[in-house]
Biotite code that builds the C-alpha atoms (Angstrom):
import biotite.structure as struc

atoms = struc.array([
    struc.Atom([-4.105, -12.912, -6.078], chain_id="A", res_id=1, res_name="MET", atom_name="CA", element="C"),
    struc.Atom([-5.136, -9.381, -5.663], chain_id="A", res_id=2, res_name="GLN", atom_name="CA", element="C"),
    struc.Atom([-4.390, -5.937, -4.025], chain_id="A", res_id=3, res_name="VAL", atom_name="CA", element="C"),
    struc.Atom([-7.654, -3.761, -3.108], chain_id="A", res_id=4, res_name="VAL", atom_name="CA", element="C"),
    struc.Atom([-6.686, -0.385, -2.703], chain_id="A", res_id=5, res_name="ILE", atom_name="CA", element="C"),
    struc.Atom([-8.702, 1.157, -0.426], chain_id="A", res_id=6, res_name="LEU", atom_name="CA", element="C"),
    struc.Atom([-9.000, 4.955, -0.127], chain_id="A", res_id=7, res_name="SER", atom_name="CA", element="C"),
    struc.Atom([-10.649, 7.303, 2.275], chain_id="A", res_id=8, res_name="GLY", atom_name="CA", element="C"),
    struc.Atom([-11.880, 9.738, -0.243], chain_id="A", res_id=9, res_name="SER", atom_name="CA", element="C"),
    struc.Atom([-11.476, 10.807, -4.045], chain_id="A", res_id=10, res_name="PRO", atom_name="CA", element="C"),
    struc.Atom([-8.813, 13.250, -2.759], chain_id="A", res_id=11, res_name="ARG", atom_name="CA", element="C"),
    struc.Atom([-6.547, 10.313, -2.277], chain_id="A", res_id=12, res_name="ASP", atom_name="CA", element="C"),
    struc.Atom([-6.641, 9.236, -6.184], chain_id="A", res_id=13, res_name="SER", atom_name="CA", element="C"),
    struc.Atom([-3.145, 10.608, -7.137], chain_id="A", res_id=14, res_name="GLU", atom_name="CA", element="C"),
    struc.Atom([-1.760, 8.673, -4.168], chain_id="A", res_id=15, res_name="TRP", atom_name="CA", element="C"),
    struc.Atom([-3.401, 5.340, -5.031], chain_id="A", res_id=16, res_name="VAL", atom_name="CA", element="C"),
    struc.Atom([-2.229, 6.238, -8.940], chain_id="A", res_id=17, res_name="ASP", atom_name="CA", element="C"),
    struc.Atom([1.386, 5.744, -7.698], chain_id="A", res_id=18, res_name="LYS", atom_name="CA", element="C"),
    struc.Atom([0.560, 2.593, -6.129], chain_id="A", res_id=19, res_name="ILE", atom_name="CA", element="C"),
    struc.Atom([-1.205, 1.253, -8.656], chain_id="A", res_id=20, res_name="ALA", atom_name="CA", element="C"),
    struc.Atom([1.363, 1.883, -11.384], chain_id="A", res_id=21, res_name="ALA", atom_name="CA", element="C"),
    struc.Atom([3.825, -0.419, -9.407], chain_id="A", res_id=22, res_name="VAL", atom_name="CA", element="C"),
    struc.Atom([1.323, -3.118, -8.944], chain_id="A", res_id=23, res_name="LEU", atom_name="CA", element="C"),
    struc.Atom([0.298, -2.708, -12.548], chain_id="A", res_id=24, res_name="ASP", atom_name="CA", element="C"),
    struc.Atom([4.270, -3.071, -13.810], chain_id="A", res_id=25, res_name="ARG", atom_name="CA", element="C"),
    struc.Atom([4.509, -5.925, -11.401], chain_id="A", res_id=26, res_name="LEU", atom_name="CA", element="C"),
    struc.Atom([1.555, -7.562, -13.028], chain_id="A", res_id=27, res_name="ALA", atom_name="CA", element="C"),
    struc.Atom([-0.216, -7.698, -10.175], chain_id="A", res_id=28, res_name="VAL", atom_name="CA", element="C"),
    struc.Atom([-4.195, -7.386, -10.100], chain_id="A", res_id=29, res_name="PRO", atom_name="CA", element="C"),
    struc.Atom([-5.711, -4.301, -8.513], chain_id="A", res_id=30, res_name="VAL", atom_name="CA", element="C"),
    struc.Atom([-9.037, -3.347, -7.278], chain_id="A", res_id=31, res_name="ILE", atom_name="CA", element="C"),
    struc.Atom([-9.454, 0.538, -6.117], chain_id="A", res_id=32, res_name="ARG", atom_name="CA", element="C"),
    struc.Atom([-12.522, 0.984, -3.786], chain_id="A", res_id=33, res_name="ARG", atom_name="CA", element="C"),
    struc.Atom([-13.405, 4.747, -1.709], chain_id="A", res_id=34, res_name="VAL", atom_name="CA", element="C"),
    struc.Atom([-14.932, 4.652, 1.617], chain_id="A", res_id=35, res_name="GLY", atom_name="CA", element="C"),
    struc.Atom([-14.596, 6.631, 4.547], chain_id="A", res_id=36, res_name="SER", atom_name="CA", element="C"),
    struc.Atom([-14.049, 5.029, 8.303], chain_id="A", res_id=37, res_name="ALA", atom_name="CA", element="C"),
    struc.Atom([-15.538, 7.905, 9.564], chain_id="A", res_id=38, res_name="HIS", atom_name="CA", element="C"),
    struc.Atom([-18.251, 9.122, 7.011], chain_id="A", res_id=39, res_name="ARG", atom_name="CA", element="C"),
    struc.Atom([-19.324, 5.394, 5.782], chain_id="A", res_id=40, res_name="VAL", atom_name="CA", element="C"),
    struc.Atom([-18.101, 2.840, 8.320], chain_id="A", res_id=41, res_name="PRO", atom_name="CA", element="C"),
    struc.Atom([-20.691, 0.222, 7.101], chain_id="A", res_id=42, res_name="GLU", atom_name="CA", element="C"),
    struc.Atom([-19.993, 0.486, 3.609], chain_id="A", res_id=43, res_name="HIS", atom_name="CA", element="C"),
    struc.Atom([-16.010, 0.223, 4.556], chain_id="A", res_id=44, res_name="VAL", atom_name="CA", element="C"),
    struc.Atom([-16.976, -2.797, 6.499], chain_id="A", res_id=45, res_name="LEU", atom_name="CA", element="C"),
    struc.Atom([-19.143, -4.782, 3.350], chain_id="A", res_id=46, res_name="GLU", atom_name="CA", element="C"),
    struc.Atom([-16.316, -4.031, 1.152], chain_id="A", res_id=47, res_name="LEU", atom_name="CA", element="C"),
    struc.Atom([-13.687, -5.685, 3.656], chain_id="A", res_id=48, res_name="LEU", atom_name="CA", element="C"),
    struc.Atom([-16.028, -8.608, 4.306], chain_id="A", res_id=49, res_name="ARG", atom_name="CA", element="C"),
    struc.Atom([-16.395, -9.075, 0.256], chain_id="A", res_id=50, res_name="ARG", atom_name="CA", element="C"),
    struc.Atom([-12.628, -8.987, -0.732], chain_id="A", res_id=51, res_name="TYR", atom_name="CA", element="C"),
    struc.Atom([-11.241, -10.784, 2.691], chain_id="A", res_id=52, res_name="ASP", atom_name="CA", element="C"),
    struc.Atom([-13.779, -13.644, 2.096], chain_id="A", res_id=53, res_name="ASN", atom_name="CA", element="C"),
    struc.Atom([-12.780, -13.773, -1.377], chain_id="A", res_id=54, res_name="SER", atom_name="CA", element="C"),
    struc.Atom([-11.313, -16.877, -3.129], chain_id="A", res_id=55, res_name="PRO", atom_name="CA", element="C"),
    struc.Atom([-8.226, -14.705, -4.312], chain_id="A", res_id=56, res_name="GLU", atom_name="CA", element="C"),
    struc.Atom([-5.205, -14.187, -2.401], chain_id="A", res_id=57, res_name="GLN", atom_name="CA", element="C"),
    struc.Atom([-5.951, -10.710, -1.035], chain_id="A", res_id=58, res_name="THR", atom_name="CA", element="C"),
    struc.Atom([-3.821, -7.921, 0.410], chain_id="A", res_id=59, res_name="VAL", atom_name="CA", element="C"),
    struc.Atom([-5.259, -4.448, 1.389], chain_id="A", res_id=60, res_name="PHE", atom_name="CA", element="C"),
    struc.Atom([-3.336, -1.012, 1.146], chain_id="A", res_id=61, res_name="ILE", atom_name="CA", element="C"),
    struc.Atom([-5.199, 1.520, 3.057], chain_id="A", res_id=62, res_name="THR", atom_name="CA", element="C"),
    struc.Atom([-4.966, 5.218, 1.539], chain_id="A", res_id=63, res_name="VAL", atom_name="CA", element="C"),
    struc.Atom([-6.216, 7.637, 4.191], chain_id="A", res_id=64, res_name="ALA", atom_name="CA", element="C"),
    struc.Atom([-4.821, 10.785, 5.836], chain_id="A", res_id=65, res_name="GLY", atom_name="CA", element="C"),
    struc.Atom([-5.455, 12.620, 9.218], chain_id="A", res_id=66, res_name="MET", atom_name="CA", element="C"),
    struc.Atom([-6.806, 10.040, 11.550], chain_id="A", res_id=67, res_name="SER", atom_name="CA", element="C"),
    struc.Atom([-6.063, 7.455, 9.425], chain_id="A", res_id=68, res_name="ASP", atom_name="CA", element="C"),
    struc.Atom([-8.649, 5.276, 10.856], chain_id="A", res_id=69, res_name="ALA", atom_name="CA", element="C"),
    struc.Atom([-9.471, 3.266, 7.392], chain_id="A", res_id=70, res_name="LEU", atom_name="CA", element="C"),
    struc.Atom([-6.380, 1.420, 8.300], chain_id="A", res_id=71, res_name="SER", atom_name="CA", element="C"),
    struc.Atom([-7.024, 0.327, 11.916], chain_id="A", res_id=72, res_name="GLY", atom_name="CA", element="C"),
    struc.Atom([-10.703, -0.172, 10.788], chain_id="A", res_id=73, res_name="LEU", atom_name="CA", element="C"),
    struc.Atom([-9.697, -2.429, 7.865], chain_id="A", res_id=74, res_name="SER", atom_name="CA", element="C"),
    struc.Atom([-7.122, -4.572, 9.672], chain_id="A", res_id=75, res_name="ASP", atom_name="CA", element="C"),
    struc.Atom([-9.083, -5.146, 12.818], chain_id="A", res_id=76, res_name="ALA", atom_name="CA", element="C"),
    struc.Atom([-11.879, -6.775, 10.569], chain_id="A", res_id=77, res_name="ASN", atom_name="CA", element="C"),
    struc.Atom([-9.699, -9.126, 7.934], chain_id="A", res_id=78, res_name="VAL", atom_name="CA", element="C"),
    struc.Atom([-7.377, -11.526, 8.427], chain_id="A", res_id=79, res_name="VAL", atom_name="CA", element="C"),
    struc.Atom([-5.860, -10.657, 4.979], chain_id="A", res_id=80, res_name="SER", atom_name="CA", element="C"),
    struc.Atom([-2.719, -8.375, 5.223], chain_id="A", res_id=81, res_name="PRO", atom_name="CA", element="C"),
    struc.Atom([-3.344, -4.618, 5.544], chain_id="A", res_id=82, res_name="VAL", atom_name="CA", element="C"),
    struc.Atom([-0.500, -2.297, 4.500], chain_id="A", res_id=83, res_name="ILE", atom_name="CA", element="C"),
    struc.Atom([-1.429, 1.541, 5.546], chain_id="A", res_id=84, res_name="ALA", atom_name="CA", element="C"),
    struc.Atom([0.005, 3.972, 3.129], chain_id="A", res_id=85, res_name="CYS", atom_name="CA", element="C"),
    struc.Atom([-1.360, 7.760, 4.592], chain_id="A", res_id=86, res_name="PRO", atom_name="CA", element="C"),
    struc.Atom([-0.764, 10.474, 2.074], chain_id="A", res_id=87, res_name="PRO", atom_name="CA", element="C"),
    struc.Atom([1.819, 13.050, 2.847], chain_id="A", res_id=88, res_name="ARG", atom_name="CA", element="C"),
    struc.Atom([0.635, 15.943, 4.857], chain_id="A", res_id=89, res_name="SER", atom_name="CA", element="C"),
    struc.Atom([1.813, 19.222, 6.109], chain_id="A", res_id=90, res_name="GLU", atom_name="CA", element="C"),
    struc.Atom([-0.587, 19.377, 8.653], chain_id="A", res_id=91, res_name="ALA", atom_name="CA", element="C"),
    struc.Atom([0.684, 18.792, 12.388], chain_id="A", res_id=92, res_name="PHE", atom_name="CA", element="C"),
    struc.Atom([4.154, 19.129, 10.777], chain_id="A", res_id=93, res_name="ALA", atom_name="CA", element="C"),
    struc.Atom([3.545, 16.117, 9.155], chain_id="A", res_id=94, res_name="GLY", atom_name="CA", element="C"),
    struc.Atom([2.966, 13.752, 12.660], chain_id="A", res_id=95, res_name="LEU", atom_name="CA", element="C"),
    struc.Atom([-0.289, 12.726, 11.576], chain_id="A", res_id=96, res_name="ASP", atom_name="CA", element="C"),
    struc.Atom([1.154, 9.802, 10.380], chain_id="A", res_id=97, res_name="VAL", atom_name="CA", element="C"),
    struc.Atom([1.610, 8.828, 14.397], chain_id="A", res_id=98, res_name="LEU", atom_name="CA", element="C"),
    struc.Atom([-2.051, 7.507, 13.546], chain_id="A", res_id=99, res_name="SER", atom_name="CA", element="C"),
    struc.Atom([-0.781, 5.017, 11.219], chain_id="A", res_id=100, res_name="SER", atom_name="CA", element="C"),
    struc.Atom([1.936, 3.861, 13.501], chain_id="A", res_id=101, res_name="LEU", atom_name="CA", element="C"),
    struc.Atom([0.510, 3.895, 17.171], chain_id="A", res_id=102, res_name="ARG", atom_name="CA", element="C"),
    struc.Atom([-2.310, 1.158, 17.018], chain_id="A", res_id=103, res_name="THR", atom_name="CA", element="C"),
    struc.Atom([-3.962, -0.970, 19.878], chain_id="A", res_id=104, res_name="PRO", atom_name="CA", element="C"),
    struc.Atom([-2.859, -4.459, 20.073], chain_id="A", res_id=105, res_name="PRO", atom_name="CA", element="C"),
    struc.Atom([-4.477, -6.898, 18.383], chain_id="A", res_id=106, res_name="GLY", atom_name="CA", element="C"),
    struc.Atom([-4.181, -4.300, 15.334], chain_id="A", res_id=107, res_name="VAL", atom_name="CA", element="C"),
    struc.Atom([-1.372, -4.435, 13.208], chain_id="A", res_id=108, res_name="ALA", atom_name="CA", element="C"),
    struc.Atom([-1.651, -2.739, 9.807], chain_id="A", res_id=109, res_name="PRO", atom_name="CA", element="C"),
    struc.Atom([2.019, -2.772, 8.228], chain_id="A", res_id=110, res_name="VAL", atom_name="CA", element="C"),
    struc.Atom([2.980, 1.101, 7.532], chain_id="A", res_id=111, res_name="VAL", atom_name="CA", element="C"),
    struc.Atom([4.724, 2.140, 4.275], chain_id="A", res_id=112, res_name="ALA", atom_name="CA", element="C"),
    struc.Atom([5.270, 5.793, 3.762], chain_id="A", res_id=113, res_name="LEU", atom_name="CA", element="C"),
    struc.Atom([6.089, 5.828, -0.054], chain_id="A", res_id=114, res_name="GLU", atom_name="CA", element="C"),
    struc.Atom([3.616, 4.461, -2.551], chain_id="A", res_id=115, res_name="PRO", atom_name="CA", element="C"),
    struc.Atom([5.920, 2.277, -4.460], chain_id="A", res_id=116, res_name="ALA", atom_name="CA", element="C"),
    struc.Atom([7.176, 0.482, -1.119], chain_id="A", res_id=117, res_name="ASN", atom_name="CA", element="C"),
    struc.Atom([3.459, -0.163, -0.098], chain_id="A", res_id=118, res_name="ALA", atom_name="CA", element="C"),
    struc.Atom([3.125, -1.770, -3.496], chain_id="A", res_id=119, res_name="ALA", atom_name="CA", element="C"),
    struc.Atom([6.150, -3.655, -3.640], chain_id="A", res_id=120, res_name="LEU", atom_name="CA", element="C"),
    struc.Atom([4.938, -4.872, 0.108], chain_id="A", res_id=121, res_name="ALA", atom_name="CA", element="C"),
    struc.Atom([1.780, -5.905, -1.275], chain_id="A", res_id=122, res_name="ALA", atom_name="CA", element="C"),
    struc.Atom([3.464, -8.002, -4.216], chain_id="A", res_id=123, res_name="ALA", atom_name="CA", element="C"),
    struc.Atom([6.231, -9.651, -1.694], chain_id="A", res_id=124, res_name="LYS", atom_name="CA", element="C"),
    struc.Atom([3.524, -11.008, 0.292], chain_id="A", res_id=125, res_name="ILE", atom_name="CA", element="C"),
    struc.Atom([1.665, -12.127, -2.639], chain_id="A", res_id=126, res_name="LEU", atom_name="CA", element="C"),
    struc.Atom([5.011, -13.778, -4.186], chain_id="A", res_id=127, res_name="ALA", atom_name="CA", element="C"),
    struc.Atom([4.749, -16.199, -1.128], chain_id="A", res_id=128, res_name="LEU", atom_name="CA", element="C"),
    struc.Atom([2.775, -18.226, -2.947], chain_id="A", res_id=129, res_name="SER", atom_name="CA", element="C"),
    struc.Atom([3.423, -17.162, -6.642], chain_id="A", res_id=130, res_name="ASP", atom_name="CA", element="C"),
    struc.Atom([6.978, -18.021, -7.894], chain_id="A", res_id=131, res_name="ALA", atom_name="CA", element="C"),
    struc.Atom([6.298, -16.007, -11.286], chain_id="A", res_id=132, res_name="ASP", atom_name="CA", element="C"),
    struc.Atom([5.885, -12.731, -9.160], chain_id="A", res_id=133, res_name="LEU", atom_name="CA", element="C"),
    struc.Atom([8.968, -13.435, -7.291], chain_id="A", res_id=134, res_name="ARG", atom_name="CA", element="C"),
    struc.Atom([10.843, -13.272, -10.798], chain_id="A", res_id=135, res_name="LEU", atom_name="CA", element="C"),
    struc.Atom([9.111, -9.969, -11.672], chain_id="A", res_id=136, res_name="ARG", atom_name="CA", element="C"),
    struc.Atom([9.889, -8.726, -8.102], chain_id="A", res_id=137, res_name="ILE", atom_name="CA", element="C"),
    struc.Atom([13.648, -9.276, -8.564], chain_id="A", res_id=138, res_name="SER", atom_name="CA", element="C"),
    struc.Atom([13.504, -7.606, -12.049], chain_id="A", res_id=139, res_name="ALA", atom_name="CA", element="C"),
    struc.Atom([11.717, -4.830, -10.595], chain_id="A", res_id=140, res_name="TYR", atom_name="CA", element="C"),
    struc.Atom([14.434, -4.583, -8.027], chain_id="A", res_id=141, res_name="GLN", atom_name="CA", element="C"),
    struc.Atom([17.411, -5.033, -10.352], chain_id="A", res_id=142, res_name="ALA", atom_name="CA", element="C"),
    struc.Atom([15.923, -2.363, -12.629], chain_id="A", res_id=143, res_name="GLU", atom_name="CA", element="C"),
    struc.Atom([16.394, 0.046, -9.705], chain_id="A", res_id=144, res_name="ALA", atom_name="CA", element="C"),
    struc.Atom([19.472, -1.232, -8.712], chain_id="A", res_id=145, res_name="ALA", atom_name="CA", element="C"),
    struc.Atom([20.913, -0.511, -12.350], chain_id="A", res_id=146, res_name="THR", atom_name="CA", element="C"),
    struc.Atom([19.467, 3.003, -12.191], chain_id="A", res_id=147, res_name="ARG", atom_name="CA", element="C"),
    struc.Atom([21.778, 3.874, -9.334], chain_id="A", res_id=148, res_name="VAL", atom_name="CA", element="C"),
    struc.Atom([24.654, 2.300, -10.829], chain_id="A", res_id=149, res_name="LEU", atom_name="CA", element="C"),
    struc.Atom([24.222, 3.723, -14.205], chain_id="A", res_id=150, res_name="ASP", atom_name="CA", element="C"),
    struc.Atom([23.847, 7.735, -12.728], chain_id="A", res_id=151, res_name="ALA", atom_name="CA", element="C"),
    struc.Atom([27.173, 6.437, -11.071], chain_id="A", res_id=152, res_name="ASP", atom_name="CA", element="C"),
    struc.Atom([28.954, 5.310, -14.576], chain_id="A", res_id=153, res_name="ALA", atom_name="CA", element="C"),
    struc.Atom([27.605, 8.661, -15.995], chain_id="A", res_id=154, res_name="ASP", atom_name="CA", element="C"),
    struc.Atom([29.590, 11.006, -13.736], chain_id="A", res_id=155, res_name="GLY", atom_name="CA", element="C"),
    struc.Atom([26.312, 11.658, -11.298], chain_id="A", res_id=156, res_name="MET", atom_name="CA", element="C"),
    struc.Atom([28.253, 10.716, -8.552], chain_id="A", res_id=157, res_name="ALA", atom_name="CA", element="C"),
    struc.Atom([29.195, 13.262, -5.773], chain_id="A", res_id=158, res_name="VAL", atom_name="CA", element="C"),
    struc.Atom([33.558, 13.270, -5.226], chain_id="A", res_id=159, res_name="SER", atom_name="CA", element="C"),
    struc.Atom([34.632, 13.883, -2.279], chain_id="A", res_id=160, res_name="SER", atom_name="CA", element="C"),
])
């Protein structure tokens, strides 16, 4: 079992770090690779074939902004799940995210805009065949719920 985080450029490393931090916390193996769908498409295709044909169950998370060709190219060339997690952008009033959402028939990457959610979605996919991972995910979700309840108990709740 593994998650391959494929970013479009080294500039995406901060976003990749956020995704990897959650996967590390859930004890999910992470492989980080870089390959631009526009600049080095053959390299990207080689990476996709390598990990999609691996004996390890693989989920891909793609991190690329602007046109996000990386997510569509990846999903169109693998049978493993692909989760697009494009970095936030102020360009085009943030509407460049539409390239991650509007893909042609037969190309179906899942889109998660928050790095932690992309990691969680990948872990949940892998947990379909891993009972121990399901338990780690349940604990992770319980911790998130506890943080909210603790904030309320500490008087952080807004009163009406």
